[in-house]
TIVOTOR-210519 format. One record per atom (N, C-alpha, C): x, y, z; atom name; residue number from 1. Coordinates in steps of 0.001 Angstrom, whole numbers, plus 524288, in hexadecimal, padded with zeros to 5 digits. Example, Ala and Ser with C-alpha at 12.3 -4.5 7.8 and 13.67 -1.06 7.14 Angstrom:
REM TIVOTOR-210519
       X       Y       Z   gumar   lodo
   83386   7E9C6   81E78       N      1
   8300C   7EE6C   81E78      CA      1
   83390   7F31C   81E78       C      1
   83232   7F736   81BA8       N      2
   83566   7FBDC   81BE4      CA      2
   83264   8001E   81EBE       C      2
REM end
This chain:
REM TIVOTOR-210519
       X       Y       Z   gumar   lodo
   89017   14DD0   49D30       N      1
   88BC7   15185   49C55      CA      1
   88AF3   154C5   4A148       C      1
   88A97   159DC   4A0BB       N      2
   889DB   15D46   4A538      CA      2
   88449   15CD0   4A74C       C      2
   8838D   15ECA   4AC07       N      3
   87E57   15EB1   4AE61      CA      3
   87A77   161CA   4AB16       C      3
   87C0F   1664C   4A92C       N      4
   87892   1697F   4A5F7      CA      4
   87718   166B1   4A0F0       C      4
   87AE5   16426   49E7C       N      5
   879CE   1613F   499AE      CA      5
   8762B   15CB1   49AB6       C      5
   876F2   15A08   49F25       N      6
   87393   155A1   4A080      CA      6
   86DF3   15770   4A149       C      6
   86D41   15BE2   4A3DA       N      7
   867FC   15DEA   4A4B5      CA      7
   86571   15F97   49F93       C      7
   86878   1620C   49C30       N      8
   86664   16392   49715      CA      8
   864A0   15EC7   49404       C      8
   867BC   15AB7   4943E       N      9
   8666D   155EE   49164      CA      9
   86174   15377   49393       C      9
   860EA   1536E   498BB       N     10
   85C5C   15116   49B2C      CA     10
   85759   15409   499E1       C     10
   857BC   15940   499C2       N     11
   85304   15C6C   4995B      CA     11
   8521B   15ECD   493F9       C     11
   85550   15D83   49035       N     12
   854C1   15FE3   48B09      CA     12
   84F46   15F16   488D3       C     12
   84D0E   15A76   489C1       N     13
   847CF   1593F   487E0      CA     13
   843CC   1599D   48C47       C     13
   84508   1575B   490D5       N     14
   84125   15700   49508      CA     14
   83FB8   15C4B   4975E       C     14
   842E7   1604B   4967B       N     15
   8419C   16574   49891      CA     15
   83C58   16768   49687       C     15
   83AB9   16594   491F5       N     16
   835E0   16761   48F9B      CA     16
   8310D   1651D   49252       C     16
   831B4   160B6   49515       N     17
   82D3F   15E51   497DC      CA     17
   82E67   15DD4   49DAD       C     17
   8327E   1605A   49F75       N     18
   83444   15FCB   4A4DA      CA     18
   82FFA   16131   4A8BB       C     18
   82DB8   165C5   4A831       N     19
   829CC   16784   4ABFE      CA     19
   824FF   16408   4ABFC       C     19
   82363   1623C   4A77C       N     20
   81EC2   15EF2   4A723      CA     20
   81F80   159D3   4AA06       C     20
   82417   15785   4A98A       N     21
   8250D   15272   4ABFE      CA     21
   8265D   152F6   4B1C4       C     21
   8295F   156DF   4B33A       N     22
   82B40   1573B   4B8A7      CA     22
   82706   1589C   4BC91       C     22
   822DB   15B01   4BAE4       N     23
   81EDD   15C8D   4BEAA      CA     23
   81C5C   157E2   4C155       C     23
   81CE7   15342   4BF15       N     24
   81A71   14EA0   4C14F      CA     24
   81DBA   14C04   4C586       C     24
   822B3   14D89   4C61E       N     25
   825B6   14ADF   4CA28      CA     25
   829AC   14E51   4CD0A       C     25
   829E8   15348   4CBE6       N     26
   82D41   156C2   4CEEA      CA     26
   829F1   15977   4D311       C     26
   82888   1567F   4D713       N     27
   82522   15878   4DB34      CA     27
   82825   15C2C   4DECF       C     27
   8255C   15FFC   4E0E4       N     28
   827A5   1637F   4E4C1      CA     28
   829B7   16891   4E294       C     28
   82A06   16901   4DD68       N     29
   82C23   16DD4   4DB24      CA     29
   828C3   1728B   4DC7D       C     29
   823BA   17207   4DBD9       N     30
   8204A   1767F   4DCDC      CA     30
   81FF7   177B7   4E2AF       C     30
   8204E   173AB   4E5E9       N     31
   82083   1749D   4EB95      CA     31
   82543   177E7   4ECE6       C     31
   829B2   176AF   4EA94       N     32
   82E6D   179B6   4EB72      CA     32
   82DA2   17F62   4E9E2       C     32
   82B58   18045   4E557       N     33
   82A8E   185A1   4E381      CA     33
   82700   188B3   4E72B       C     33
   82325   1860C   4E96E       N     34
   81F8A   188A5   4ED17      CA     34
   82211   189CC   4F251       C     34
   82578   1864C   4F41C       N     35
   8274F   18693   4F983      CA     35
   82C7F   18965   4FA32       C     35
   82F44   18A9C   4F608       N     36
   83430   18D64   4F6AE      CA     36
   8335A   192A6   4F955       C     36
   836EE   19400   4FCD4       N     37
   836A5   198E5   4FFBE      CA     37
   838F8   19D3B   4FC5E       C     37
   8359B   1A01D   4F9B7       N     38
   83758   1A40C   4F5FA      CA     38
   8346D   1A92A   4F6D3       C     38
   83717   1AD69   4F56F       N     39
   834C4   1B295   4F5AC      CA     39
   83559   1B545   4F064       C     39
   831BB   1B8BE   4EEE9       N     40
   83254   1BB9E   4EA01      CA     40
   837A6   1BE43   4E9BA       C     40
   83A12   1BDE1   4E534       N     41
   83F41   1C01E   4E474      CA     41
   843B0   1BC57   4E572       C     41
   84287   1B7CF   4E7B9       N     42
   8469E   1B3EF   4E8AA      CA     42
   848DB   1B1E5   4E389       C     42
   84DE2   1B0DA   4E39C       N     43
   85095   1AE69   4DF33      CA     43
   85090   1A883   4E020       C     43
   84DFF   1A5A6   4DCAF       N     44
   84D1A   1A005   4DD79      CA     44
   84F49   19D09   4D8CC       C     44
   85255   19906   4D9E0       N     45
   854D0   195EC   4D5CB      CA     45
   852F0   1904A   4D5EF       C     45
   851A7   18E21   4D151       N     46
   850CC   18886   4D0DC      CA     46
   8558B   1861F   4CE28       C     46
   857E0   1823B   4D0A4       N     47
   85C52   17F67   4CE6C      CA     47
   85A3D   17A8E   4CBA7       C     47
   85B5A   17A35   4C693       N     48
   85913   17603   4C377      CA     48
   8537B   17763   4C203       C     48
   852D4   17BE7   4BF97       N     49
   84D90   17E00   4BEAD      CA     49
   84AB1   17B55   4BA37       C     49
   84D6E   17854   4B6F1       N     50
   84AC9   17580   4B2C5      CA     50
   847D6   17917   4AF1E       C     50
   842C9   1781C   4AE87       N     51
   83F82   17B21   4AAF5      CA     51
   83D7F   1803E   4AD4C       C     51
   83F31   18170   4B212       N     52
   83D7A   18623   4B4F0      CA     52
   837E2   185B7   4B6CB       C     52
   835C1   1810E   4B6C6       N     53
   8305C   18048   4B899      CA     53
   82F9A   1825A   4BE23       C     53
   83332   18100   4C1AE       N     54
   832A6   182A7   4C71B      CA     54
   83336   1888D   4C7A8       C     54
   836D3   18ADC   4C4D9       N     55
   837A8   1907A   4C53E      CA     55
   832EC   19380   4C341       C     55
   83097   191A6   4BF18       N     56
   82BED   1943B   4BD05      CA     56
   8276C   193C8   4C0E6       C     56
   826CF   18F18   4C320       N     57
   822BA   18E53   4C719      CA     57
   823AD   191E1   4CBCB       C     57
   82899   19239   4CD75       N     58
   829DE   19577   4D1F8      CA     58
   828DD   19B34   4D0D9       C     58
   82A18   19CF8   4CC27       N     59
   8291F   1A26E   4CAB3      CA     59
   8234C   1A3B9   4CAFA       C     59
   8200A   1A004   4C981       N     60
   81A69   1A0E4   4C9AB      CA     60
   81839   1A072   4CF2B       C     60
   81A86   19D07   4D23F       N     61
   818A4   19C0E   4D788      CA     61
   81A74   1A038   4DB5F       C     61
   81F47   1A220   4DA96       N     62
   8219D   1A5C6   4DE50      CA     62
   823C2   1AA84   4DB51       C     62
   82073   1AE17   4D9AE       N     63
   8223B   1B28B   4D680      CA     63
   82646   1B5DB   4D964       C     63
   829A1   1B85F   4D651       N     64
   82D66   1BC00   4D882      CA     64
   832B5   1B9B9   4D9A3       C     64
   8336A   1B4B4   4D8A3       N     65
   8387A   1B242   4D97C      CA     65
   83C18   1B34B   4D4DD       C     65
   8411E   1B319   4D5D8       N     66
   84500   1B35C   4D1A9      CA     66
   84710   1ADD8   4D0E7       C     66
   845BC   1AB7B   4CC94       N     67
   8468D   1A5E8   4CBD1      CA     67
   84AF1   1A4BD   4C7F8       C     67
   84DEB   1A0A5   4C947       N     68
   85268   19F05   4C62E      CA     68
   8526B   19914   4C5C2       C     68
   85453   1971B   4C167       N     69
   854C5   1917D   4C0B0      CA     69
   859C3   19014   4BDED       C     69
   85C2B   18BC8   4BFA4       N     70
   860B5   189CC   4BCCF      CA     70
   85FDD   1840D   4BB9A       C     70
   86241   1824F   4B769       N     71
   861F0   17CDA   4B5E1      CA     71
   866DF   17B71   4B2E2       C     71
   86867   17679   4B34F       N     72
   86D00   174A5   4B074      CA     72
   86BEA   1741B   4AAA3       C     72
   866EA   17353   4A942       N     73
   8657F   17237   4A3D8      CA     73
   863AA   17718   4A0F6       C     73
   8667F   17896   49CF6       N     74
   864C7   17CFE   499BA      CA     74
   85FE4   17B97   496B6       C     74
   85F49   1769C   4954C       N     75
   85A8E   174E0   4929D      CA     75
   855C7   175F9   495FC       C     75
   8561D   1749F   49B0B       N     76
   851C7   175B7   49E98      CA     76
   850C8   17B90   49F04       C     76
   854EF   17E8E   49F56       N     77
   8544E   18430   49FE5      CA     77
   851E5   186B1   49B13       C     77
   852D5   1846F   49681       N     78
   8503C   18665   491D0      CA     78
   84A51   185D9   49254       C     78
   8489D   18154   49441       N     79
   84304   18080   49535      CA     79
   84117   18412   49982       C     79
   84434   18493   49DAA       N     80
   842AF   187E4   4A211      CA     80
   841DB   18D86   4A069       C     80
   8456E   18F96   49D45       N     81
   844F3   19504   49BA2      CA     81
   84007   195D5   4985B       C     81
   83EC7   19202   49511       N     82
   839FC   19260   4920A      CA     82
   83528   1927A   4957A       C     82
   83524   18F4D   49993       N     83
   830AB   18F28   49D25      CA     83
   83047   1942B   4A058       C     83
   834C0   1963F   4A1F7       N     84
   834B8   19B2C   4A4DC      CA     84
   832AD   19F94   4A167       C     84
   83477   19FCD   49CA2       N     85
   832A3   1A3DF   49907      CA     85
   82CC2   1A36E   4981D       C     85
   82ADB   19EA0   4977B       N     86
   82548   19DCC   49672      CA     86
   821E8   19F1A   49B2E       C     86
   82420   19EB3   49FE0       N     87
   82114   19FB0   4A4A6      CA     87
   81FDB   1A577   4A563       C     87
   822FF   1A8E8   4A2F2       N     88
   8221E   1AE93   4A348      CA     88
   82188   1B06F   4A8F4       C     88
   82545   1AF1E   4AC12       N     89
   8252F   1B083   4B198      CA     89
   826A4   1B63C   4B25A       C     89
   824AB   1B8B7   4B665       N     90
   825F1   1BE44   4B744      CA     90
   82BA6   1BF22   4B8BF       C     90
   82E09   1BB45   4BB40       N     91
   83387   1BBB6   4BCC7      CA     91
   836B3   1B78F   4B9EA       C     91
   83B79   1B8D2   4B84B       N     92
   83E96   1B51D   4B53A      CA     92
   84089   1B08E   4B88A       C     92
   8417D   1AC20   4B5FC       N     93
   84438   1A7B2   4B84B      CA     93
   84962   1A730   4B55A       C     93
   84DA8   1A767   4B829       N     94
   852D5   1A74F   4B5CA      CA     94
   854DC   1A1B5   4B5CC       C     94
   85643   19FB6   4B135       N     95
   85810   19A52   4B0A1      CA     95
   85DB4   19A3A   4AEBA       C     95
   860BD   19690   4B0F5       N     96
   86631   19614   4AF61      CA     96
   867C7   19053   4AF25       C     96
   86B37   18F17   4AB5F       N     97
   86D85   189DE   4AB1B      CA     97
   8723E   189BF   4AEBC       C     97
   87236   18608   4B258       N     98
   8766C   185B7   4B62E      CA     98
   875F8   1808C   4B90F       C     98
   87A5D   17E2F   4BA6D       N     99
   87A4B   179A5   4BDD2      CA     99
   87926   17B69   4C364       C     99
   87653   17835   4C646       N    100
   874AA   179BC   4CB85      CA    100
   87941   17AF8   4CF13       C    100
   87D73   177E3   4CEA3       N    101
   881EF   178B2   4D215      CA    101
   8851F   17D76   4D091       C    101
   8840F   17FBC   4CC02       N    102
   886E6   18462   4CA3D      CA    102
   883CC   1896D   4CB0C       C    102
   87F6F   18901   4CDB6       N    103
   87C33   18D9B   4CEBB      CA    103
   87F55   191D8   4D182       C    103
   87EDA   19694   4CF84       N    104
   8810B   19B35   4D1FA      CA    104
   87D4F   19FB2   4D0CA       C    104
   87AF5   1A1DA   4D4D3       N    105
   876E3   1A5CD   4D401      CA    105
   878C5   1AA45   4D095       C    105
   87DB0   1ABD6   4D142       N    106
   87FD4   1B01E   4CE33      CA    106
   8811C   1AE6F   4C8A7       C    106
   88435   1AA46   4C81B       N    107
   885FC   1A89E   4C2EF      CA    107
   88191   1A65E   4BFA9       C    107
   87DFC   1A391   4C222       N    108
   879D0   1A0F6   4BF3A      CA    108
   87565   1A4AA   4BDDE       C    108
   873F0   1A808   4C18E       N    109
   86F57   1AB59   4C0C7      CA    109
   87075   1B135   4C128       C    109
   87538   1B2AC   4C223       N    110
   87687   1B82D   4C283      CA    110
   87467   1BAD2   4C75D       C    110
   87371   1B7DD   4CB7A       N    111
   8714E   1BA0E   4D049      CA    111
   875A9   1BBBA   4D3F3       C    111
   87497   1BFBA   4D719       N    112
   87863   1C181   4DAED      CA    112
   876B7   1C00A   4E06E       C    112
   8737F   1BC07   4E0D3       N    113
   87164   1BA62   4E5DC      CA    113
   87013   1B495   4E591       C    113
   86FE4   1B1E9   4EA0C       N    114
   86E52   1AC66   4EA04      CA    114
   86870   1ABDE   4E95C       C    114
   866B2   1A721   4E890       N    115
   86118   1A618   4E7E9      CA    115
   85E55   1A5E7   4ED31       C    115
   8594D   1A731   4ED16       N    116
   85604   1A6D9   4F1C1      CA    116
   853C2   1A15F   4F277       C    116
   85385   19E64   4EE49       N    117
   851AD   198F7   4EE8A      CA    117
   8538E   1961B   4E9AF       C    117
   854A4   19115   4EA61       N    118
   85644   18DAC   4E618      CA    118
   85356   18893   4E6AD       C    118
   851B2   18648   4E248       N    119
   84F1D   18138   4E2BE      CA    119
   850A0   17D84   4DE58       C    119
   85078   17878   4DFBC       N    120
   85166   17422   4DC21      CA    120
   84C5F   170F2   4DBEF       C    120
   849F0   17082   4D77D       N    121
   84528   16D79   4D6F2      CA    121
   84639   168B9   4D37F       C    121
   846F9   16440   4D5F9       N    122
   84818   15F59   4D33A      CA    122
   84CD5   15FDD   4CF9B       C    122
   8507A   16327   4D113       N    123
   85538   163D3   4CDED      CA    123
   85A15   161F8   4D0C4       C    123
   85A23   1625F   4D5F6       N    124
   85EEB   16122   4D8CE      CA    124
   86097   15B7C   4D7F6       C    124
   85CD9   157D4   4D7D5       N    125
   85E2C   1524C   4D727      CA    125
   8603E   1511F   4D1B3       C    125
   85FB8   154C9   4CE10       N    126
   861B0   15406   4C8BF      CA    126
   8670E   15676   4C7EA       C    126
   86900   1592F   4CBD3       N    127
   86DF6   15BEA   4CB51      CA    127
   87247   15860   4CD6C       C    127
   875D4   15687   4CA13       N    128
   879F2   152FB   4CBEA      CA    128
   87D41   15557   4D04D       C    128
   87E05   15A6D   4D00F       N    129
   8814C   15D27   4D3DA      CA    129
   87DE9   15FF1   4D7ED       C    129
   879EA   15D33   4D9DB       N    130
   87610   15FC0   4DD45      CA    130
   8785A   16205   4E24B       C    130
   87C59   15FA9   4E4D4       N    131
   87E81   1624A   4E976      CA    131
   880BC   167B2   4E828       C    131
   88366   16811   4E3B0       N    132
   88588   16D19   4E209      CA    132
   88127   170E5   4E0A2       C    132
   87CD2   16EDA   4DE85       N    133
   87854   1722D   4DD42      CA    133
   875FE   17480   4E23A       C    133
   875B6   17166   4E662       N    134
   873C8   17360   4EB63      CA    134
   8777A   1777E   4EDA1       C    134
   87C96   17686   4ED2C       N    135
   88063   17A61   4EF0A      CA    135
   87FC8   17F8C   4EC24       C    135
   87F00   17F35   4E703       N    136
   87E65   183F6   4E3EB      CA    136
   87969   186DB   4E563       C    136
   87536   183F4   4E65B       N    137
   87055   1866E   4E7F7      CA    137
   8710F   1895A   4ED1D       C    137
   87398   186DB   4F0DC       N    138
   87483   18972   4F5E4      CA    138
   877F3   18E42   4F545       C    138
   87BE4   18DD8   4F207       N    139
   87F7E   19239   4F147      CA    139
   87CDA   196E8   4EEC6       C    139
   878A3   195FE   4EBED       N    140
   875F1   19A35   4E921      CA    140
   870BA   19BAD   4EB9F       C    140
   87003   19A2B   4F088       N    141
   86B4B   19B4F   4F381      CA    141
   86CAF   19EE1   4F805       C    141
   86975   1A2B5   4F90F       N    142
   86AB6   1A63D   4FD57      CA    142
   86A01   1A36B   50291       C    142
   86CCC   1A536   50686       N    143
   86C6B   1A2E1   50BB4      CA    143
   866D9   1A35B   50DC6       C    143
   864FF   19F25   5101D       N    144
   85FC1   19F24   51253      CA    144
   85B7F   19DE1   50E73       C    144
   85CE6   19D8D   50964       N    145
   8590A   19C56   50556      CA    145
   8588B   19669   504B1       C    145
   854C4   194D0   50191       N    146
   85391   18F43   5010A      CA    146
   85453   18D50   4FB7C       C    146
   855F1   18862   4FB2A       N    147
   855A1   185AC   4F62F      CA    147
   852A8   1809E   4F6F8       C    147
   85066   17EAE   4F2C2       N    148
   84C94   17A6F   4F309      CA    148
   84DEE   17634   4EF0A       C    148
   84CB7   17165   4F080       N    149
   84D63   16CF9   4ECF6      CA    149
   8487E   169A1   4ED38       C    149
   84601   168B7   4E8BC       N    150
   841EB   164C0   4E866      CA    150
   843E8   160AA   4E492       C    150
   843B0   15BA4   4E642       N    151
   845EC   1577E   4E306      CA    151
   843BC   15241   4E4D1       C    151
   84510   14E35   4E1DF       N    152
   8430A   14901   4E307      CA    152
   8451D   146F9   4E839       C    152
   84192   1446A   4EB43       N    153
   84313   141BF   4F009      CA    153
   842DF   13BDF   4EEEB       C    153
   8421F   138B2   4F304       N    154
   84271   13306   4F268      CA    154
   83D2C   13065   4F176       C    154
   838E0   13389   4F0F9       N    155
   8339D   13175   4F020      CA    155
   8321E   12D7F   4F45B       C    155
   83405   12E7D   4F92A       N    156
   83332   12AD2   4FD71      CA    156
   82D86   129C5   4FECA       C    156
   82A0A   12D55   4FD7E       N    157
   82483   12C8E   4FEA9      CA    157
   82171   12A18   4FA3A       C    157
   82424   12880   4F60F       N    158
   8219A   12648   4F17B      CA    158
   822C9   1206E   4F116       C    158
   81F6C   11D67   4EE73       N    159
   82067   117C3   4EDE4      CA    159
   8255B   116B0   4EABC       C    159
   82788   1120C   4EB8F       N    160
   82C70   110A0   4E917      CA    160
   82C49   110B7   4E332       C    160
   827E1   10EFC   4E0EA       N    161
   8278D   10ECC   4DB36      CA    161
   827E8   1144A   4D8E1       C    161
   825A9   1181F   4DBC2       N    162
   825E9   11D83   4D9DA      CA    162
   82B86   11F7F   4DA06       C    162
   82E4A   11E47   4DE33       N    163
   833B5   11FF4   4DEA7      CA    163
   8370C   11DCC   4DA37       C    163
   8362D   118D7   4D8D6       N    164
   8392E   11662   4D4A7      CA    164
   8380A   118FD   4CF6A       C    164
   832FC   119D7   4CE49       N    165
   83189   11C41   4C952      CA    165
   833A6   121CB   4C8E2       C    165
   83341   124C9   4CD1D       N    166
   8352E   12A29   4CCFC      CA    166
   83B15   12A43   4CC24       C    166
   83DD8   126CB   4CED5       N    167
   84385   126A0   4CE31      CA    167
   84505   1256F   4C88B       C    167
   84258   121BA   4C625       N    168
   8438E   12066   4C0AF      CA    168
   8426F   124F2   4BD0C       C    168
   83E33   127BB   4BE0F       N    169
   83CD6   12C42   4BADF      CA    169
   840EC   1308F   4BB6A       C    169
   84265   131AE   4C044       N    170
   84624   135E4   4C134      CA    170
   84B8D   13493   4BF1B       C    170
   84CE3   12F8E   4BF1B       N    171
   851F3   12DF7   4BD00      CA    171
   8528F   12F83   4B740       C    171
   84E3D   12FD6   4B478       N    172
   84E7E   13168   4AEFD      CA    172
   85091   136F2   4AE5F       C    172
   84FE6   13A0E   4B277       N    173
   8518E   13F89   4B249      CA    173
   85634   14089   4B5E6       C    173
   858B6   13C4D   4B7B8       N    174
   85D51   13CBA   4BB0D      CA    174
   85C0D   13FA4   4C01B       C    174
   85766   13EAE   4C227       N    175
   855AB   1412B   4C6FA      CA    175
   85480   13CEB   4CAF5       C    175
   85600   13DC3   4CFD0       N    176
   854A9   13A0D   4D3E1      CA    176
   85536   13C9A   4D936       C    176
   852CC   13A2F   4DD07       N    177
   85351   13BFC   4E268      CA    177
   858DF   13AFF   4E43F       C    177
   85B39   13EF2   4E6A5       N    178
   86093   13E82   4E883      CA    178
   8609B   13EE0   4EE81       C    178
   860CF   13A6E   4F147       N    179
   860EC   13AB6   4F703      CA    179
   865A9   13DA6   4F915       C    179
   869F5   13D8B   4F61F       N    180
   86EA0   14054   4F7DC      CA    180
   86DC0   1463A   4F7FF       C    180
   869DE   1480F   4F50D       N    181
   868B8   14DA2   4F4FB      CA    181
   8665F   14F5B   4FA30       C    181
   862DB   14C33   4FC46       N    182
   86086   14D85   5014F      CA    182
   8649B   14D44   505A2       C    182
   86832   1498C   5053E       N    183
   86C6D   14947   5090C      CA    183
   86FCC   14E33   508BD       C    183
   8708B   15030   5040E       N    184
   8739D   154FA   50355      CA    184
   870B8   159A6   505AA       C    184
   86B8B   159C0   50515       N    185
   86874   15DF3   50782      CA    185
   86965   15E07   50D6A       C    185
   8693D   15964   50FCE       N    186
   86A11   158FC   51572      CA    186
   86F88   15AE0   516EC       C    186
   87355   159A0   513A8       N    187
   878B1   15B4A   514B2      CA    187
   87921   16137   51469       C    187
   87689   16395   5109D       N    188
   8768F   16944   51034      CA    188
   87441   16BBF   51518       C    188
   8700E   16963   51706       N    189
   86D85   16B5D   51BC1      CA    189
   87107   16AA1   52086       C    189
   87345   165ED   52113       N    190
   8769E   164CC   5258E      CA    190
   87B7B   16835   5258E       C    190
   87D4A   169B2   520F1       N    191
   881E5   16D02   52087      CA    191
   880DC   172BA   52190       C    191
   87BF1   1740B   52290       N    192
   87AA3   17968   523E5      CA    192
   87A00   17D0B   51F48       C    192
   879B2   17ACD   51A9A       N    193
   87935   17E26   515F5      CA    193
   8739B   17FF5   51527       C    193
   86FD6   17CA0   5168B       N    194
   86A54   17DCD   51593      CA    194
   866F5   17BAE   519F8       C    194
   86262   17E0B   51AA6       N    195
   85E0D   17B83   51D52      CA    195
   85AFE   1789B   5191D       C    195
   85850   1747A   51AA1       N    196
   85676   170CB   516A8      CA    196
   8516A   16E30   5186F       C    196
   84DAD   16DE9   514CE       N    197
   848BF   16B28   515DA      CA    197
   84756   167D0   51127       C    197
   84574   16318   51222       N    198
   843FA   15F82   50DF4      CA    198
   83E45   15E0B   50E8E       C    198
   83B28   15EEA   50A75       N    199
   8359D   15D9F   50A84      CA    199
   8346C   159A2   50648       C    199
   830B4   1562D   5076C       N    200
   82F27   1522F   503AC      CA    200
   82B16   1544B   4FFE2       C    200
   82B80   152A0   4FB09       N    201
   8279F   153D4   4F706      CA    201
   8253D   14EB0   4F533       C    201
   82014   14E1D   4F5C5       N    202
   81D37   1498D   4F3C7      CA    202
   81F88   14466   4F5B5       C    202
   81FA6   143D9   4FAED       N    203
   8215E   13EE8   4FD4C      CA    203
   826D7   13D54   4FB9C       C    203
   82A7C   14104   4FC0C       N    204
   83004   1402E   4FAD1      CA    204
   830FC   13F28   4F505       C    204
   82D30   140A6   4F1C4       N    205
   82E42   1408C   4EC28      CA    205
   832CB   14443   4EB00       C    205
   8328C   148BD   4ED7B       N    206
   8369A   14CB6   4ECEB      CA    206
   8376B   14F50   4F230       C    206
   83B6E   1527E   4F284       N    207
   83C51   15597   4F73E      CA    207
   83CD8   15B4F   4F5BF       C    207
   83BA6   15E9E   4F97E       N    208
   83C7B   16437   4F8FC      CA    208
   84018   165DB   4FD5F       C    208
   844D4   16745   4FBFE       N    209
   848C2   168DA   4FFCE      CA    209
   8494B   16EC8   4FFC7       C    209
   84942   1710E   50469       N    210
   849D5   176AD   50505      CA    210
   84EB3   177C2   50841       C    210
   85238   17AE7   5062A       N    211
   8571E   17C34   508BB      CA    211
   85753   18214   509C2       C    211
   85909   18386   50E54       N    212
   859FD   18901   50F94      CA    212
   85FD2   189B7   51063       C    212
   8622B   18D1C   50D49       N    213
   867D4   18DE6   50D8D      CA    213
   8694D   190D9   5127D       C    213
   86CF1   18EA8   5156B       N    214
   86EE6   1913F   51A11      CA    214
   8733B   1950F   51897       C    214
   873C1   1990C   51BAD       N    215
   877EA   19CD9   51ABA      CA    215
   87D31   19A47   51B90       C    215
   88108   19BE4   5187C       N    216
   88654   19A04   51937      CA    216
   88889   19C3F   51E45       C    216
   88C6E   199A3   5209B       N    217
   88ED8   19BDB   52555      CA    217
   890D4   1A160   52477       C    217
   892FC   1A26A   51FCC       N    218
   89502   1A79F   51EAB      CA    218
   8909E   1ABA1   51EB0       C    218
   88C22   1AA2C   51C49       N    219
   887AE   1ADCA   51C19      CA    219
   88584   1AEC7   52194       C    219
   88550   1AA9F   524C9       N    220
   88356   1AB37   52A19      CA    220
   88700   1AEB3   52D43       C    220
   88C11   1AE14   52C57       N    221
   88FDD   1B147   52F1D      CA    221
   88F59   1B6FD   52DB1       C    221
   88EBA   1B806   52894       N    222
   88E28   1BD65   526C7      CA    222
   88922   1BFC6   528D6       C    222
   884FA   1BC97   528EC       N    223
   87FF4   1BE7E   52ADB      CA    223
   88068   1BFE8   5309B       C    223
   8832F   1BC98   53395       N    224
   883CD   1BDA7   53921      CA    224
   88702   1C28E   53A06       C    224
   88AF3   1C358   536D5       N    225
   88E42   1C7F5   53779      CA    225
   88B33   1CCE5   5365A       C    225
   887DE   1CCB7   53288       N    226
   884B6   1D157   5312C      CA    226
   880CE   1D28B   53571       C    226
   87E44   1CE59   53789       N    227
   87A2E   1CF3C   53B64      CA    227
   87C61   1D126   54089       C    227
   88159   1CFEC   54199       N    228
   883A9   1D1AE   5468D      CA    228
   88581   1D753   54632       C    228
REM end
């Protein structure tokens, strides 16, 4: 079964109550929407947009953005498009079915430019090919721009019984904290690909990671040649 088929199967029914249930335990999403460094006219992409809840909230909170969402599940996108249409926003939100690692700003969205910001809201830990998804996000982000990840941490500030219950609940949806992901973030930073900051949400219930893409050596060389 492909990743897209697996997501469709998981969300065929639950997509109808997704927003109602997730608001009780997906902490940090609204903080992310408030704190992202964005300017009117910026092209902003959510990877794993689900029902488009975050994109609709962002459109209302930060008017003037050009918003895009992709998701592996067409079932989810059917719900998302209905919610976007019902919201009657002044600016459109463009939604596309696509695997995160196959993102291409031109092929996926018909854009002739990279994104000004990209974010993953509780989606990266659900993507089996998450390292490739991060590579694709960086490849489709302009130099000096930021991408963001909010996702589950180790709940280190919470009692043990809570950690056990949360883990059992999340296992039902094939979601869990991935310590190897944070190690990969550090590797990306150490390799000079990004600047990186990690903030705690609700006593390590979740983390909010902010990455700033560094210019490639080729881009820095070209910039230096022009300035001289």
